[in-house]
Backbone atoms as SQL, in Angstrom:
CREATE TABLE atoms (id INTEGER PRIMARY KEY, chain TEXT, resi INTEGER, resn TEXT, atom TEXT, x REAL, y REAL, z REAL);
INSERT INTO atoms VALUES
  (1, 'A', 1, 'UNK', 'N', 91.694, 93.214, 124.755),
  (2, 'A', 1, 'UNK', 'CA', 91.046, 92.669, 124.830),
  (3, 'A', 1, 'UNK', 'C', 90.377, 93.717, 124.244),
  (4, 'A', 2, 'UNK', 'N', 90.118, 94.472, 125.061),
  (5, 'A', 2, 'UNK', 'CA', 89.664, 95.773, 124.556),
  (6, 'A', 2, 'UNK', 'C', 89.983, 96.771, 123.536),
  (7, 'A', 3, 'UNK', 'N', 91.566, 96.531, 123.913),
  (8, 'A', 3, 'UNK', 'CA', 92.366, 97.560, 123.127),
  (9, 'A', 3, 'UNK', 'C', 93.111, 97.015, 121.626),
  (10, 'A', 4, 'UNK', 'N', 92.399, 95.271, 121.591),
  (11, 'A', 4, 'UNK', 'CA', 92.387, 94.663, 120.271),
  (12, 'A', 4, 'UNK', 'C', 91.213, 95.594, 119.372),
  (13, 'A', 5, 'UNK', 'N', 90.376, 95.534, 120.270),
  (14, 'A', 5, 'UNK', 'CA', 88.969, 95.566, 119.043),
  (15, 'A', 5, 'UNK', 'C', 88.968, 97.043, 118.475),
  (16, 'A', 6, 'UNK', 'N', 89.365, 97.958, 119.284),
  (17, 'A', 6, 'UNK', 'CA', 89.806, 98.930, 118.797),
  (18, 'A', 6, 'UNK', 'C', 90.748, 99.010, 118.054),
  (19, 'A', 7, 'UNK', 'N', 91.661, 98.841, 117.905),
  (20, 'A', 7, 'UNK', 'CA', 92.959, 98.923, 116.927),
  (21, 'A', 7, 'UNK', 'C', 92.637, 98.689, 115.511),
  (22, 'A', 8, 'UNK', 'N', 91.305, 96.661, 115.449),
  (23, 'A', 8, 'UNK', 'CA', 90.795, 96.918, 114.402),
  (24, 'A', 8, 'UNK', 'C', 89.340, 98.255, 113.579),
  (25, 'A', 9, 'UNK', 'N', 88.774, 98.227, 114.424),
  (26, 'A', 9, 'UNK', 'CA', 87.818, 99.346, 114.067),
  (27, 'A', 9, 'UNK', 'C', 88.124, 100.557, 113.427),
  (28, 'A', 10, 'UNK', 'N', 89.370, 101.060, 114.093),
  (29, 'A', 10, 'UNK', 'CA', 90.155, 102.228, 113.807),
  (30, 'A', 10, 'UNK', 'C', 90.906, 101.799, 112.103),
  (31, 'A', 11, 'UNK', 'N', 91.514, 99.875, 112.441),
  (32, 'A', 11, 'UNK', 'CA', 92.191, 99.577, 111.200),
  (33, 'A', 11, 'UNK', 'C', 91.556, 99.970, 109.948),
  (34, 'A', 12, 'UNK', 'N', 89.326, 99.433, 110.436),
  (35, 'A', 12, 'UNK', 'CA', 88.630, 99.492, 109.440),
  (36, 'A', 12, 'UNK', 'C', 87.919, 100.367, 109.082),
  (37, 'A', 13, 'UNK', 'N', 88.451, 101.441, 109.471),
  (38, 'A', 13, 'UNK', 'CA', 87.635, 102.903, 109.364),
  (39, 'A', 13, 'UNK', 'C', 88.441, 103.370, 108.647),
  (40, 'A', 14, 'UNK', 'N', 89.946, 102.438, 108.439),
  (41, 'A', 14, 'UNK', 'CA', 91.167, 104.002, 107.832),
  (42, 'A', 14, 'UNK', 'C', 91.197, 103.540, 106.880),
  (43, 'A', 15, 'UNK', 'N', 90.762, 101.591, 106.328),
  (44, 'A', 15, 'UNK', 'CA', 90.941, 101.252, 105.151),
  (45, 'A', 15, 'UNK', 'C', 89.765, 102.016, 104.726),
  (46, 'A', 16, 'UNK', 'N', 88.591, 101.995, 104.871),
  (47, 'A', 16, 'UNK', 'CA', 86.575, 102.904, 104.228),
  (48, 'A', 16, 'UNK', 'C', 87.418, 104.260, 103.484),
  (49, 'A', 17, 'UNK', 'N', 88.207, 104.511, 104.802),
  (50, 'A', 17, 'UNK', 'CA', 88.761, 105.889, 104.084),
  (51, 'A', 17, 'UNK', 'C', 89.728, 106.148, 102.970),
  (52, 'A', 18, 'UNK', 'N', 89.954, 105.257, 103.243),
  (53, 'A', 18, 'UNK', 'CA', 91.484, 105.519, 101.977),
  (54, 'A', 18, 'UNK', 'C', 90.708, 105.641, 100.729),
  (55, 'A', 19, 'UNK', 'N', 89.877, 104.026, 100.872),
  (56, 'A', 19, 'UNK', 'CA', 89.795, 103.808, 99.916),
  (57, 'A', 19, 'UNK', 'C', 88.342, 104.630, 99.190),
  (58, 'A', 20, 'UNK', 'N', 87.507, 105.235, 100.128),
  (59, 'A', 20, 'UNK', 'CA', 86.536, 106.588, 99.417),
  (60, 'A', 20, 'UNK', 'C', 87.444, 107.497, 99.065),
  (61, 'A', 21, 'UNK', 'N', 88.839, 107.451, 99.515),
  (62, 'A', 21, 'UNK', 'CA', 89.251, 109.166, 98.636),
  (63, 'A', 21, 'UNK', 'C', 89.985, 108.166, 97.805),
  (64, 'A', 22, 'UNK', 'N', 90.134, 107.637, 97.222),
  (65, 'A', 22, 'UNK', 'CA', 90.500, 106.877, 95.952),
  (66, 'A', 22, 'UNK', 'C', 89.926, 106.738, 95.054),
  (67, 'A', 23, 'UNK', 'N', 88.763, 106.127, 95.567),
  (68, 'A', 23, 'UNK', 'CA', 87.496, 106.380, 94.005),
  (69, 'A', 23, 'UNK', 'C', 86.921, 107.148, 94.057),
  (70, 'A', 24, 'UNK', 'N', 86.276, 108.271, 95.222),
  (71, 'A', 24, 'UNK', 'CA', 86.027, 109.670, 95.132),
  (72, 'A', 24, 'UNK', 'C', 87.019, 110.401, 93.632),
  (73, 'A', 25, 'UNK', 'N', 88.349, 110.566, 93.555),
  (74, 'A', 25, 'UNK', 'CA', 89.013, 111.191, 93.007),
  (75, 'A', 25, 'UNK', 'C', 88.880, 110.457, 91.503),
  (76, 'A', 26, 'UNK', 'N', 89.409, 109.480, 91.227),
  (77, 'A', 26, 'UNK', 'CA', 88.805, 108.654, 90.757),
  (78, 'A', 26, 'UNK', 'C', 88.234, 109.227, 89.662),
  (79, 'A', 27, 'UNK', 'N', 86.616, 108.958, 89.652),
  (80, 'A', 27, 'UNK', 'CA', 86.404, 109.806, 89.527),
  (81, 'A', 27, 'UNK', 'C', 86.107, 110.436, 88.738),
  (82, 'A', 28, 'UNK', 'N', 86.239, 112.044, 90.283),
  (83, 'A', 28, 'UNK', 'CA', 86.768, 113.071, 89.394),
  (84, 'A', 28, 'UNK', 'C', 87.563, 112.904, 88.159),
  (85, 'A', 29, 'UNK', 'N', 88.150, 112.338, 88.244),
  (86, 'A', 29, 'UNK', 'CA', 89.356, 112.581, 87.909),
  (87, 'A', 29, 'UNK', 'C', 88.596, 111.837, 85.563),
  (88, 'A', 30, 'UNK', 'N', 87.974, 110.522, 85.906),
  (89, 'A', 30, 'UNK', 'CA', 87.805, 110.439, 84.559),
  (90, 'A', 30, 'UNK', 'C', 86.161, 111.690, 84.466),
  (91, 'A', 31, 'UNK', 'N', 85.669, 111.605, 85.421),
  (92, 'A', 31, 'UNK', 'CA', 83.732, 112.883, 84.845),
  (93, 'A', 31, 'UNK', 'C', 84.892, 114.135, 83.812),
  (94, 'A', 32, 'UNK', 'N', 86.509, 114.452, 84.583),
  (95, 'A', 32, 'UNK', 'CA', 87.065, 115.463, 84.542),
  (96, 'A', 32, 'UNK', 'C', 87.146, 115.311, 82.087),
  (97, 'A', 33, 'UNK', 'N', 87.920, 114.234, 82.839),
  (98, 'A', 33, 'UNK', 'CA', 88.784, 113.512, 81.023),
  (99, 'A', 33, 'UNK', 'C', 87.561, 113.250, 80.272),
  (100, 'A', 34, 'UNK', 'N', 86.238, 113.236, 80.500),
  (101, 'A', 34, 'UNK', 'CA', 85.078, 112.797, 79.970),
  (102, 'A', 34, 'UNK', 'C', 84.343, 113.534, 79.460),
  (103, 'A', 35, 'UNK', 'N', 84.881, 115.468, 79.840),
  (104, 'A', 35, 'UNK', 'CA', 84.511, 116.551, 79.634),
  (105, 'A', 35, 'UNK', 'C', 84.960, 116.960, 79.013),
  (106, 'A', 36, 'UNK', 'N', 86.328, 117.304, 78.754),
  (107, 'A', 36, 'UNK', 'CA', 87.138, 117.519, 77.847),
  (108, 'A', 36, 'UNK', 'C', 86.935, 117.775, 76.628),
  (109, 'A', 37, 'UNK', 'N', 85.538, 116.316, 75.923),
  (110, 'A', 37, 'UNK', 'CA', 85.791, 116.680, 74.359),
  (111, 'A', 37, 'UNK', 'C', 83.581, 117.070, 74.365),
  (112, 'A', 38, 'UNK', 'N', 82.936, 117.586, 75.403),
  (113, 'A', 38, 'UNK', 'CA', 82.032, 118.640, 75.774),
  (114, 'A', 38, 'UNK', 'C', 82.451, 120.226, 74.620),
  (115, 'A', 39, 'UNK', 'N', 81.502, 120.312, 73.684),
  (116, 'A', 39, 'UNK', 'CA', 81.320, 121.296, 72.889),
  (117, 'A', 39, 'UNK', 'C', 80.872, 122.547, 73.517),
  (118, 'A', 40, 'UNK', 'N', 81.825, 123.248, 74.680),
  (119, 'A', 40, 'UNK', 'CA', 81.189, 124.115, 75.457),
  (120, 'A', 40, 'UNK', 'C', 81.530, 125.422, 74.893),
  (121, 'A', 41, 'UNK', 'N', 82.059, 125.851, 73.302),
  (122, 'A', 41, 'UNK', 'CA', 80.954, 127.111, 72.633),
  (123, 'A', 41, 'UNK', 'C', 79.690, 127.002, 72.213),
  (124, 'A', 42, 'UNK', 'N', 79.166, 125.809, 72.437),
  (125, 'A', 42, 'UNK', 'CA', 77.511, 126.374, 72.556),
  (126, 'A', 42, 'UNK', 'C', 76.926, 126.721, 73.538),
  (127, 'A', 43, 'UNK', 'N', 77.373, 126.724, 74.287),
  (128, 'A', 43, 'UNK', 'CA', 77.309, 126.495, 76.061),
  (129, 'A', 43, 'UNK', 'C', 77.430, 128.149, 76.781),
  (130, 'A', 44, 'UNK', 'N', 78.507, 128.718, 76.715),
  (131, 'A', 44, 'UNK', 'CA', 79.977, 129.817, 77.229),
  (132, 'A', 44, 'UNK', 'C', 80.207, 130.164, 75.440),
  (133, 'A', 45, 'UNK', 'N', 80.504, 131.787, 75.865),
  (134, 'A', 45, 'UNK', 'CA', 80.867, 132.478, 74.816),
  (135, 'A', 45, 'UNK', 'C', 82.497, 131.903, 74.477),
  (136, 'A', 46, 'UNK', 'N', 83.121, 132.261, 75.579),
  (137, 'A', 46, 'UNK', 'CA', 84.899, 132.225, 74.691),
  (138, 'A', 46, 'UNK', 'C', 85.121, 130.796, 76.043),
  (139, 'A', 47, 'UNK', 'N', 85.285, 129.971, 75.190),
  (140, 'A', 47, 'UNK', 'CA', 85.379, 128.267, 75.967),
  (141, 'A', 47, 'UNK', 'C', 86.570, 128.568, 76.843),
  (142, 'A', 48, 'UNK', 'N', 87.544, 128.913, 76.039),
  (143, 'A', 48, 'UNK', 'CA', 88.898, 128.511, 76.548),
  (144, 'A', 48, 'UNK', 'C', 89.378, 129.965, 77.315),
  (145, 'A', 49, 'UNK', 'N', 88.373, 130.100, 77.955),
  (146, 'A', 49, 'UNK', 'CA', 88.754, 131.451, 79.269),
  (147, 'A', 49, 'UNK', 'C', 88.574, 130.197, 80.585),
  (148, 'A', 50, 'UNK', 'N', 88.683, 131.347, 81.808),
  (149, 'A', 50, 'UNK', 'CA', 89.430, 130.815, 83.030),
  (150, 'A', 50, 'UNK', 'C', 88.297, 130.398, 83.492),
  (151, 'A', 51, 'UNK', 'N', 87.042, 130.878, 82.415),
  (152, 'A', 51, 'UNK', 'CA', 85.446, 131.131, 83.445),
  (153, 'A', 51, 'UNK', 'C', 85.232, 129.675, 82.561),
  (154, 'A', 52, 'UNK', 'N', 85.639, 129.598, 81.512),
  (155, 'A', 52, 'UNK', 'CA', 85.261, 128.424, 80.748),
  (156, 'A', 52, 'UNK', 'C', 85.148, 127.426, 81.595),
  (157, 'A', 53, 'UNK', 'N', 86.873, 127.363, 81.912),
  (158, 'A', 53, 'UNK', 'CA', 87.892, 126.042, 82.864),
  (159, 'A', 53, 'UNK', 'C', 87.245, 125.645, 83.856),
  (160, 'A', 54, 'UNK', 'N', 87.138, 126.039, 84.754),
  (161, 'A', 54, 'UNK', 'CA', 86.828, 126.907, 85.757),
  (162, 'A', 54, 'UNK', 'C', 84.765, 126.197, 86.006),
  (163, 'A', 55, 'UNK', 'N', 84.164, 126.573, 85.119),
  (164, 'A', 55, 'UNK', 'CA', 82.807, 125.585, 85.014),
  (165, 'A', 55, 'UNK', 'C', 82.462, 124.118, 84.934),
  (166, 'A', 56, 'UNK', 'N', 84.029, 123.378, 83.781),
  (167, 'A', 56, 'UNK', 'CA', 84.336, 122.625, 83.232),
  (168, 'A', 56, 'UNK', 'C', 84.201, 121.229, 84.985),
  (169, 'A', 57, 'UNK', 'N', 85.707, 122.219, 85.576),
  (170, 'A', 57, 'UNK', 'CA', 86.278, 121.695, 86.508),
  (171, 'A', 57, 'UNK', 'C', 84.836, 121.285, 87.310),
  (172, 'A', 58, 'UNK', 'N', 84.349, 122.577, 87.932),
  (173, 'A', 58, 'UNK', 'CA', 83.463, 122.488, 89.080),
  (174, 'A', 58, 'UNK', 'C', 82.223, 121.083, 88.430),
  (175, 'A', 59, 'UNK', 'N', 81.782, 120.747, 86.642),
  (176, 'A', 59, 'UNK', 'CA', 81.203, 119.882, 86.534),
  (177, 'A', 59, 'UNK', 'C', 81.894, 119.014, 85.843),
  (178, 'A', 60, 'UNK', 'N', 83.458, 118.685, 86.457),
  (179, 'A', 60, 'UNK', 'CA', 83.771, 117.106, 86.549),
  (180, 'A', 60, 'UNK', 'C', 83.175, 117.398, 88.119),
  (181, 'A', 61, 'UNK', 'N', 83.865, 117.594, 89.432),
  (182, 'A', 61, 'UNK', 'CA', 83.550, 117.930, 90.218),
  (183, 'A', 61, 'UNK', 'C', 82.299, 117.423, 90.498),
  (184, 'A', 62, 'UNK', 'N', 81.226, 117.694, 90.316),
  (185, 'A', 62, 'UNK', 'CA', 80.032, 117.123, 90.572),
  (186, 'A', 62, 'UNK', 'C', 79.223, 116.172, 90.360),
  (187, 'A', 63, 'UNK', 'N', 80.034, 115.954, 88.590),
  (188, 'A', 63, 'UNK', 'CA', 79.864, 114.936, 88.392),
  (189, 'A', 63, 'UNK', 'C', 80.188, 113.407, 88.951),
  (190, 'A', 64, 'UNK', 'N', 82.219, 113.549, 89.089),
  (191, 'A', 64, 'UNK', 'CA', 82.544, 112.772, 89.865),
  (192, 'A', 64, 'UNK', 'C', 82.005, 112.449, 91.250),
  (193, 'A', 65, 'UNK', 'N', 81.793, 113.353, 91.169),
  (194, 'A', 65, 'UNK', 'CA', 80.732, 113.581, 93.335),
  (195, 'A', 65, 'UNK', 'C', 79.650, 112.064, 93.405),
  (196, 'A', 66, 'UNK', 'N', 79.149, 112.502, 92.328),
  (197, 'A', 66, 'UNK', 'CA', 77.640, 111.652, 92.445),
  (198, 'A', 66, 'UNK', 'C', 77.833, 110.300, 91.882),
  (199, 'A', 67, 'UNK', 'N', 79.163, 109.899, 90.638),
  (200, 'A', 67, 'UNK', 'CA', 79.250, 109.290, 90.575),
  (201, 'A', 67, 'UNK', 'C', 79.933, 107.806, 91.574),
  (202, 'A', 68, 'UNK', 'N', 80.477, 108.710, 92.069),
  (203, 'A', 68, 'UNK', 'CA', 81.413, 107.699, 93.793),
  (204, 'A', 68, 'UNK', 'C', 80.342, 108.238, 94.203),
  (205, 'A', 69, 'UNK', 'N', 79.763, 108.181, 94.671),
  (206, 'A', 69, 'UNK', 'CA', 78.629, 107.958, 96.008),
  (207, 'A', 69, 'UNK', 'C', 78.047, 107.081, 95.748),
  (208, 'A', 70, 'UNK', 'N', 77.125, 107.149, 94.146),
  (209, 'A', 70, 'UNK', 'CA', 77.371, 105.181, 93.550),
  (210, 'A', 70, 'UNK', 'C', 77.604, 104.311, 93.321),
  (211, 'A', 71, 'UNK', 'N', 78.870, 105.000, 93.812),
  (212, 'A', 71, 'UNK', 'CA', 79.972, 103.653, 93.457),
  (213, 'A', 71, 'UNK', 'C', 80.293, 102.551, 94.750),
  (214, 'A', 72, 'UNK', 'N', 80.273, 104.092, 95.908),
  (215, 'A', 72, 'UNK', 'CA', 80.459, 103.785, 97.293),
  (216, 'A', 72, 'UNK', 'C', 79.456, 103.162, 98.077),
  (217, 'A', 73, 'UNK', 'N', 78.525, 103.955, 97.832),
  (218, 'A', 73, 'UNK', 'CA', 76.642, 102.721, 98.449),
  (219, 'A', 73, 'UNK', 'C', 76.792, 101.570, 97.491),
  (220, 'A', 74, 'UNK', 'N', 76.620, 101.335, 96.655),
  (221, 'A', 74, 'UNK', 'CA', 77.074, 100.041, 95.637),
  (222, 'A', 74, 'UNK', 'C', 78.265, 98.751, 96.642),
  (223, 'A', 75, 'UNK', 'N', 79.334, 99.578, 96.933),
  (224, 'A', 75, 'UNK', 'CA', 80.631, 98.963, 97.105),
  (225, 'A', 75, 'UNK', 'C', 80.168, 98.442, 98.868),
  (226, 'A', 76, 'UNK', 'N', 79.011, 99.454, 99.559),
  (227, 'A', 76, 'UNK', 'CA', 78.703, 98.907, 101.408),
  (228, 'A', 76, 'UNK', 'C', 77.394, 98.137, 100.379),
  (229, 'A', 77, 'UNK', 'N', 76.388, 98.317, 99.298),
  (230, 'A', 77, 'UNK', 'CA', 75.505, 97.154, 99.680),
  (231, 'A', 77, 'UNK', 'C', 76.285, 95.941, 99.448),
  (232, 'A', 78, 'UNK', 'N', 76.894, 95.443, 98.608),
  (233, 'A', 78, 'UNK', 'CA', 77.662, 94.090, 98.193),
  (234, 'A', 78, 'UNK', 'C', 78.341, 93.789, 99.471),
  (235, 'A', 79, 'UNK', 'N', 79.609, 94.695, 101.143),
  (236, 'A', 79, 'UNK', 'CA', 79.511, 94.056, 101.146),
  (237, 'A', 79, 'UNK', 'C', 78.357, 94.053, 102.959),
  (238, 'A', 80, 'UNK', 'N', 77.171, 94.585, 102.626),
  (239, 'A', 80, 'UNK', 'CA', 76.040, 93.858, 103.349),
  (240, 'A', 80, 'UNK', 'C', 75.614, 92.474, 102.944),
  (241, 'A', 81, 'UNK', 'N', 75.991, 91.914, 102.396),
  (242, 'A', 81, 'UNK', 'CA', 74.571, 90.844, 101.664),
  (243, 'A', 81, 'UNK', 'C', 75.057, 90.007, 102.181),
  (244, 'A', 82, 'UNK', 'N', 76.195, 89.648, 102.786),
  (245, 'A', 82, 'UNK', 'CA', 76.638, 88.822, 103.956),
  (246, 'A', 82, 'UNK', 'C', 75.455, 88.990, 105.097),
  (247, 'A', 83, 'UNK', 'N', 74.881, 89.759, 105.501),
  (248, 'A', 83, 'UNK', 'CA', 74.086, 88.974, 106.007),
  (249, 'A', 83, 'UNK', 'C', 72.830, 89.099, 106.375),
  (250, 'A', 84, 'UNK', 'N', 72.764, 88.573, 104.927),
  (251, 'A', 84, 'UNK', 'CA', 71.066, 87.936, 103.950),
  (252, 'A', 84, 'UNK', 'C', 70.958, 86.893, 104.875),
  (253, 'A', 85, 'UNK', 'N', 72.457, 86.020, 104.333),
  (254, 'A', 85, 'UNK', 'CA', 71.867, 85.118, 104.470),
  (255, 'A', 85, 'UNK', 'C', 72.656, 84.494, 105.093);
């Protein structure tokens, strides 16, 4: 019985981890896609340089991380609603 419960818990944790990774990478990709139309020439001297592209990548990672944190927390909250009633 304990082994069955342990297997179920491991499977649930693995599934949640996989979902979190997919959501995080998707949000980073969406942030990268949306930052492609940002006018970097207003902020950076050479918007096509490697440094400007690195800045754009880091901004996409940060923005995607914040969005994915919100989505994952919202998903967690909706799963906990069943315990309210």
